[in-house]
C-alpha positions as CSV (number, residue, x, y, z in Angstrom):
1,M,-39.5,-45.0,19.9
2,K,-35.9,-44.3,20.9
3,T,-33.2,-44.6,18.2
4,A,-29.5,-44.6,19.1
5,V,-27.0,-43.7,16.4
6,I,-23.5,-44.9,17.2
7,G,-21.2,-42.5,15.4
8,G,-21.6,-38.9,14.6
9,G,-19.9,-38.8,11.2
10,A,-21.6,-38.1,7.8
11,S,-23.6,-41.3,7.7
12,G,-24.6,-41.1,11.4
13,L,-25.8,-37.4,11.1
14,M,-27.8,-38.3,8.0
15,A,-29.3,-41.3,9.9
16,A,-30.2,-39.2,12.9
17,V,-32.0,-36.6,10.7
18,A,-33.9,-39.2,8.8
19,A,-35.0,-41.0,11.9
20,A,-36.0,-37.9,13.7
21,R,-38.0,-36.5,10.7
22,S,-39.8,-39.9,10.7
23,G,-40.9,-39.3,14.3
24,A,-38.2,-41.1,16.4
25,E,-36.6,-39.8,19.5
26,V,-32.9,-39.8,18.5
27,A,-29.6,-39.6,20.3
28,I,-26.1,-39.6,18.7
29,Y,-23.3,-41.2,20.5
30,E,-19.9,-39.9,19.4
31,K,-16.5,-40.8,20.9
32,L,-14.9,-37.4,19.9
33,N,-15.7,-34.1,21.5
34,R,-17.9,-33.1,18.6
35,V,-19.7,-34.7,15.7
36,G,-18.8,-34.4,12.1
37,K,-15.0,-33.8,12.3
38,K,-14.3,-36.1,9.4
39,I,-16.6,-34.1,7.2
40,L,-14.4,-31.0,7.7
41,A,-11.5,-32.9,6.1
42,T,-13.2,-34.0,3.0
43,G,-12.5,-32.6,-0.4
44,N,-9.4,-30.8,0.9
45,G,-11.6,-28.8,3.2
46,R,-14.2,-28.0,0.5
47,C,-16.4,-31.1,1.0
48,N,-17.0,-32.8,-2.4
49,Y,-20.4,-34.1,-1.1
50,T,-21.6,-36.0,-4.2
51,N,-21.0,-36.5,-7.9
52,M,-23.2,-35.8,-10.9
53,Y,-22.1,-39.1,-12.6
54,M,-23.4,-41.4,-9.9
55,S,-23.3,-45.1,-10.8
56,I,-23.0,-48.4,-9.0
57,D,-19.9,-49.1,-11.2
58,R,-18.0,-46.5,-9.1
59,Y,-18.4,-48.7,-6.0
60,H,-16.6,-51.8,-4.8
61,G,-17.0,-54.7,-2.4
62,K,-17.8,-58.4,-2.2
63,N,-21.5,-57.9,-2.8
64,V,-21.5,-54.3,-3.8
65,K,-24.5,-54.7,-6.1
66,L,-26.7,-54.9,-3.0
67,A,-25.8,-51.4,-2.2
68,E,-27.8,-50.3,-5.2
69,N,-31.1,-50.3,-3.3
70,A,-29.9,-47.7,-0.8
71,L,-28.2,-45.6,-3.5
72,N,-31.5,-45.6,-5.4
73,F,-33.7,-45.0,-2.4
74,F,-31.8,-41.8,-1.5
75,D,-30.3,-40.9,-4.9
76,L,-28.4,-38.0,-6.3
77,D,-31.5,-35.9,-6.9
78,K,-32.7,-36.4,-3.3
79,T,-29.3,-35.7,-2.0
80,L,-29.1,-32.4,-3.9
81,D,-32.7,-31.5,-2.8
82,F,-31.9,-32.4,0.8
83,F,-28.9,-30.2,1.1
84,E,-30.5,-27.4,-0.9
85,G,-33.3,-27.6,1.6
86,L,-30.8,-27.0,4.3
87,G,-29.2,-24.1,2.6
88,I,-26.4,-25.6,0.6
89,N,-26.2,-24.2,-3.0
90,P,-24.4,-26.8,-5.2
91,Y,-21.4,-25.9,-7.3
92,V,-20.4,-28.5,-9.9
93,G,-16.6,-28.8,-10.6
94,E,-14.5,-30.9,-12.8
95,L,-15.5,-34.6,-13.3
96,G,-18.9,-34.0,-11.9
97,K,-17.7,-33.3,-8.4
98,V,-20.3,-31.3,-6.4
99,Y,-19.3,-28.9,-3.7
100,P,-21.1,-26.3,-1.6
101,S,-20.9,-23.0,-3.5
102,S,-19.1,-21.6,-0.4
103,L,-16.3,-24.2,-1.1
104,Q,-16.2,-24.8,2.7
105,A,-16.7,-28.2,4.2
106,S,-17.8,-26.4,7.4
107,S,-20.9,-25.2,5.6
108,V,-22.1,-28.8,5.1
109,L,-21.4,-29.7,8.8
110,D,-23.0,-26.5,10.0
111,V,-26.3,-27.1,8.2
112,L,-26.4,-30.7,9.3
113,R,-25.8,-29.7,13.0
114,Y,-28.5,-27.0,12.7
115,E,-31.0,-29.5,11.4
116,V,-30.0,-32.0,14.1
117,K,-30.6,-29.3,16.7
118,R,-33.9,-28.2,15.2
119,L,-35.1,-31.8,15.3
120,R,-34.0,-32.1,19.0
121,V,-31.6,-34.9,18.4
122,E,-29.5,-35.3,21.5
123,E,-25.7,-35.2,20.9
124,I,-23.8,-37.3,23.5
125,T,-20.1,-36.6,22.8
126,D,-16.9,-37.9,24.4
127,F,-18.8,-41.2,24.7
128,E,-17.1,-44.3,23.5
129,V,-19.4,-47.3,23.1
130,M,-17.6,-50.2,24.7
131,E,-20.4,-52.8,24.4
132,L,-23.9,-53.2,22.8
133,R,-26.3,-55.7,24.3
134,K,-29.9,-56.6,23.4
135,N,-32.3,-57.9,26.0
136,K,-35.7,-58.8,24.5
137,D,-36.8,-55.6,22.6
138,K,-34.3,-53.2,24.2
139,F,-30.7,-52.4,23.4
140,S,-28.2,-51.3,26.0
141,I,-25.5,-48.8,24.9
142,I,-22.7,-49.2,27.4
143,G,-19.8,-46.8,27.8
144,R,-17.0,-46.5,30.4
145,D,-19.0,-44.5,32.9
146,A,-22.6,-44.6,31.7
147,A,-25.2,-46.7,29.9
148,Y,-28.3,-45.8,27.9
149,E,-31.2,-47.8,26.4
150,A,-32.8,-47.6,22.9
151,D,-35.4,-49.5,20.9
152,R,-33.4,-49.3,17.7
153,V,-29.6,-49.0,17.1
154,I,-27.9,-47.7,13.9
155,L,-24.2,-48.6,13.7
156,A,-22.6,-45.7,11.8
157,T,-19.1,-46.0,13.4
158,G,-17.1,-45.8,10.1
159,G,-14.3,-48.1,9.1
160,K,-10.6,-47.7,10.0
161,A,-9.5,-44.8,7.6
162,S,-8.3,-41.6,9.4
163,P,-8.5,-43.0,12.9
164,Q,-7.4,-39.6,14.1
165,L,-10.8,-38.4,13.1
166,G,-12.7,-41.1,15.0
167,S,-12.8,-44.1,12.7
168,D,-10.7,-46.7,14.6
169,G,-12.5,-50.0,13.7
170,K,-14.4,-50.3,17.0
171,G,-17.7,-50.7,15.1
172,Y,-16.5,-54.1,13.7
173,E,-16.1,-55.5,17.2
174,L,-19.7,-54.3,18.0
175,A,-21.0,-55.9,14.8
176,K,-19.0,-59.1,15.5
177,A,-20.5,-59.4,18.9
178,F,-23.9,-59.7,17.3
179,G,-22.7,-62.4,14.9
180,H,-21.6,-60.5,11.8
181,K,-18.6,-61.7,9.9
182,I,-16.1,-58.9,8.8
183,I,-14.5,-58.9,5.4
184,E,-10.9,-58.0,6.4
185,P,-10.6,-54.2,6.0
186,F,-7.7,-52.6,4.1
187,P,-6.9,-49.0,3.2
188,A,-8.5,-47.6,0.1
189,L,-7.9,-44.2,-1.6
190,V,-4.3,-44.1,-0.3
191,Q,-0.8,-43.2,-1.5
192,L,1.4,-46.1,-2.9
193,K,5.0,-46.9,-2.0
194,L,7.3,-47.9,-4.9
195,N,10.6,-49.5,-5.3
196,G,13.0,-47.0,-6.8
197,K,16.3,-45.1,-6.2
198,Y,15.5,-41.5,-6.9
199,F,12.3,-40.6,-5.1
200,K,13.9,-38.2,-2.6
201,R,15.4,-36.3,-5.5
202,I,12.1,-35.9,-7.4
203,A,9.8,-35.6,-4.3
204,G,7.2,-32.7,-4.8
205,I,7.2,-32.8,-8.6
206,R,3.7,-32.7,-10.0
207,F,2.4,-33.3,-13.5
208,D,-0.7,-34.2,-15.4
209,G,-0.4,-37.8,-16.6
210,T,-1.8,-41.3,-16.6
211,V,-1.0,-44.2,-14.2
212,K,-1.8,-47.8,-14.8
213,G,-1.6,-50.7,-12.4
214,F,-0.6,-54.1,-13.8
215,T,-0.1,-57.6,-12.4
216,D,1.3,-60.4,-14.7
217,K,0.9,-57.9,-17.6
218,K,-2.8,-57.8,-16.9
219,L,-4.2,-54.2,-16.5
220,I,-5.9,-53.8,-13.1
221,R,-7.0,-50.2,-13.5
222,E,-5.9,-46.9,-14.8
223,D,-6.7,-43.2,-14.2
224,E,-5.5,-39.8,-15.2
225,G,-5.0,-36.4,-13.6
226,E,-2.4,-34.7,-11.4
227,I,0.3,-37.1,-10.3
228,L,2.7,-36.3,-7.5
229,F,6.1,-37.9,-6.7
230,T,6.9,-38.3,-3.1
231,D,9.9,-39.4,-1.1
232,Y,8.3,-42.9,-0.7
233,G,6.7,-43.3,-4.1
234,I,3.6,-41.7,-5.7
235,S,0.4,-39.8,-4.9
236,G,-2.3,-37.7,-6.5
237,P,-6.0,-38.3,-7.3
238,P,-5.3,-40.9,-10.1
239,V,-3.0,-42.9,-7.7
240,L,-5.6,-42.8,-5.0
241,Q,-8.3,-43.9,-7.5
242,I,-6.4,-47.1,-8.5
243,S,-5.0,-47.9,-5.1
244,R,-7.9,-50.0,-4.0
245,K,-7.5,-52.5,-6.8
246,V,-3.7,-52.4,-6.5
247,I,-3.8,-53.2,-2.7
248,E,-6.3,-55.9,-3.3
249,E,-3.9,-57.7,-5.6
250,L,-1.0,-57.1,-3.2
251,N,-3.0,-58.7,-0.4
252,K,-3.4,-61.8,-2.6
253,G,0.5,-62.0,-2.7
254,R,0.8,-60.9,-6.3
255,K,3.4,-58.6,-7.7
256,V,2.0,-55.3,-8.9
257,F,3.6,-52.7,-11.1
258,L,2.7,-49.1,-12.0
259,C,3.3,-47.6,-15.4
260,V,3.4,-43.8,-15.4
261,D,2.8,-41.8,-18.6
262,M,3.9,-38.2,-18.3
263,F,2.7,-37.3,-21.9
264,P,-0.6,-39.0,-22.3
265,E,-1.7,-36.6,-25.0
266,S,1.2,-37.6,-27.3
267,S,2.1,-40.9,-28.9
268,K,5.7,-42.1,-28.9
269,V,6.0,-41.2,-32.5
270,E,4.8,-37.7,-31.9
271,L,7.3,-37.3,-29.0
272,Y,10.1,-38.5,-31.2
273,D,9.3,-36.0,-33.9
274,L,9.2,-33.3,-31.2
275,L,12.4,-34.2,-29.4
276,S,14.4,-34.9,-32.6
277,R,13.5,-31.4,-34.0
278,R,14.3,-29.9,-30.6
279,F,17.7,-31.6,-30.3
280,N,18.6,-30.7,-33.9
281,K,17.9,-27.1,-33.2
282,I,19.9,-26.9,-30.0
283,G,22.3,-29.7,-30.8
284,Y,25.3,-27.8,-29.2
285,K,23.7,-28.3,-25.7
286,S,24.2,-31.4,-23.5
287,I,21.4,-33.9,-23.2
288,E,20.8,-32.6,-19.7
289,D,20.5,-29.0,-20.7
290,G,18.6,-29.9,-23.9
291,L,15.6,-31.1,-21.8
292,V,15.4,-27.9,-19.7
293,G,12.1,-26.3,-20.5
294,F,10.7,-29.6,-21.7
295,I,10.3,-31.4,-18.4
296,N,10.8,-30.4,-14.8
297,K,14.5,-29.7,-14.2
298,K,14.7,-31.9,-11.2
299,L,13.4,-34.9,-13.3
300,I,16.0,-34.5,-16.1
301,P,19.0,-36.4,-14.6
302,V,16.7,-39.0,-13.1
303,V,14.9,-39.7,-16.4
304,L,18.2,-39.9,-18.3
305,M,19.8,-42.3,-15.8
306,E,16.7,-44.4,-15.9
307,A,17.0,-44.4,-19.7
308,G,20.5,-45.8,-19.3
309,F,22.6,-42.7,-20.1
310,E,25.9,-42.5,-18.2
311,N,27.3,-39.4,-19.9
312,L,24.6,-36.6,-19.4
313,Q,27.0,-34.1,-21.0
314,K,26.9,-35.7,-24.4
315,N,25.6,-33.3,-27.1
316,C,21.9,-33.8,-27.6
317,G,22.5,-33.2,-31.4
318,R,24.5,-36.4,-31.6
319,L,21.8,-38.7,-30.2
320,N,20.5,-41.3,-32.6
321,K,16.9,-42.6,-33.0
322,K,17.4,-45.5,-30.6
323,E,18.8,-43.2,-27.8
324,I,16.0,-40.7,-28.2
325,F,13.4,-43.5,-27.9
326,K,15.1,-44.6,-24.7
327,I,14.2,-41.3,-23.3
328,I,10.7,-41.5,-24.6
329,D,10.2,-44.9,-23.1
330,I,10.7,-43.4,-19.7
331,L,8.5,-40.4,-20.3
332,K,5.7,-42.6,-21.6
333,E,6.2,-45.9,-19.7
334,W,8.1,-45.4,-16.5
335,K,7.6,-48.7,-14.6
336,F,7.8,-49.1,-10.8
337,E,7.1,-52.1,-8.6
338,V,4.6,-51.4,-5.8
339,T,6.0,-52.3,-2.4
340,G,3.2,-51.2,-0.2
341,H,1.0,-48.3,0.7
342,N,0.6,-45.6,3.4
343,T,-1.1,-46.2,6.7
344,W,-4.7,-45.9,7.8
345,Q,-3.8,-42.3,9.0
346,Q,-3.4,-41.3,5.3
347,A,-6.2,-43.4,3.9
348,Q,-9.4,-41.6,2.8
349,S,-11.6,-44.7,2.8
350,T,-11.9,-48.3,4.0
351,A,-12.3,-51.4,1.8
352,G,-13.9,-54.4,3.6
353,G,-16.3,-54.5,6.5
354,V,-19.7,-56.1,7.2
355,D,-20.7,-58.0,4.1
356,M,-23.8,-56.5,2.4
357,S,-25.3,-60.0,2.3
358,E,-25.7,-59.8,6.1
359,V,-28.1,-56.9,6.0
360,N,-31.5,-56.4,4.3
361,P,-30.4,-54.4,1.3
362,K,-33.7,-52.5,1.1
363,T,-33.7,-51.3,4.8
364,L,-30.1,-52.0,5.9
365,E,-31.4,-53.9,8.9
366,S,-29.1,-56.6,10.3
367,A,-30.0,-60.1,9.2
368,K,-28.7,-61.3,12.5
369,V,-30.4,-59.0,15.0
370,K,-33.8,-57.4,14.7
371,G,-33.7,-53.6,15.3
372,L,-30.0,-53.3,14.5
373,Y,-29.2,-51.2,11.4
374,L,-25.9,-50.5,9.7
375,S,-24.8,-47.6,7.5
376,G,-21.8,-46.0,6.0
377,E,-18.2,-47.2,6.0
378,I,-18.8,-50.0,8.4
379,L,-20.4,-51.9,5.6
380,D,-18.3,-53.5,2.8
381,V,-18.9,-50.8,0.3
382,D,-16.3,-48.2,-0.8
383,G,-16.4,-45.7,-3.6
384,D,-14.0,-44.0,-6.0
385,C,-12.6,-40.5,-5.4
386,G,-14.9,-37.7,-6.3
387,G,-17.8,-37.6,-3.8
388,F,-18.9,-41.3,-4.1
389,N,-18.0,-42.3,-0.6
390,L,-20.0,-39.3,0.9
391,Q,-22.9,-40.2,-1.4
392,W,-22.8,-43.7,0.1
393,A,-22.8,-42.2,3.6
394,W,-25.8,-40.0,2.8
395,S,-27.7,-42.8,1.0
396,S,-27.1,-45.6,3.5
397,G,-27.6,-43.2,6.5
398,Y,-30.9,-42.0,5.2
399,T,-32.1,-45.5,4.4
400,A,-31.1,-46.9,7.9
401,G,-32.6,-43.9,9.7
402,Y,-35.9,-43.9,7.7
403,F,-36.6,-47.6,7.9
404,S,-35.5,-48.0,11.6
405,S,-38.2,-45.5,12.5
406,I,-41.2,-46.8,10.4
407,V,-40.7,-50.5,11.0
């Protein structure tokens, strides 16, 4: 039985391995000049390939609960065993993130490619699938200059995130041609653009803090970690983590605000005690100079102006309680309106895609076309930062590959 895997990313490679191990004759069709390029970019080049705290709650989508079947069929333990069997020794970092102990994404790609080669999976690169057809029991995979046939097809084309690495949304057109409806894709795990005057002045400043997303005073989501100010707004892992929910609300036409806390470990009262003692001790200094060594120097004039101070040279020892709390309000609850987000080029993941209700959740076979399977980011399942999206790629790829070969 011939199985065609459309897309040579993480999910496609896993699908090819699973199908070949189950006895299928497999070919991967990849539009770029080599498979797995997107894997090399994951985890800042270190490939955070799964997470020890796996849970369906870390995933999102219209019918995301249906993804649980595949996540359980090829779960965390099977993923760790699979990669250890290929030679990847796991290293567990903060927040349960799992990396290869080499801390090189190339290690993960290398062992996958070695296994693909060992299993005699054919890699057909520089081949863009323009059209898929089915005639009786055979699929035709049609490119610009060539066409191939297969008994089974696994669509693992990815979504629209990072199109420079091969994911340009072409798979949605192929799925639509077979009758699948597409839940409108939008970027997930992406930086946010904010309304503000001073971003170019504070771009590049990093700090550990908390960021919360709000709409109509209702908390959407919050996260903590290293936050980065940019010339357009804000970035960093916690921002990427909440971006999916924030953009979902923006797409509904709602106003969304972020609240940034630069001192999450301290209450406002504790900060007041700290600052009042500090200002009393160095009361001869200006407010601007009085904050040097307390927060990033580039932040000081911006924080003070946001707090409503016009005279930054006023002696800090002369500040009253109300004025000190104005500074603390910015340090603890700096509010910004979200005006947008960065493009697909910067997005790490895609929200939206083929609805999980249109595939058999146990096998990931299309409910529209027998013999057509879907895996990975083309489906309406997206995970949080921390290895959850790659786990979905492995789980869905293995599920589709395995069942496509035994049915």
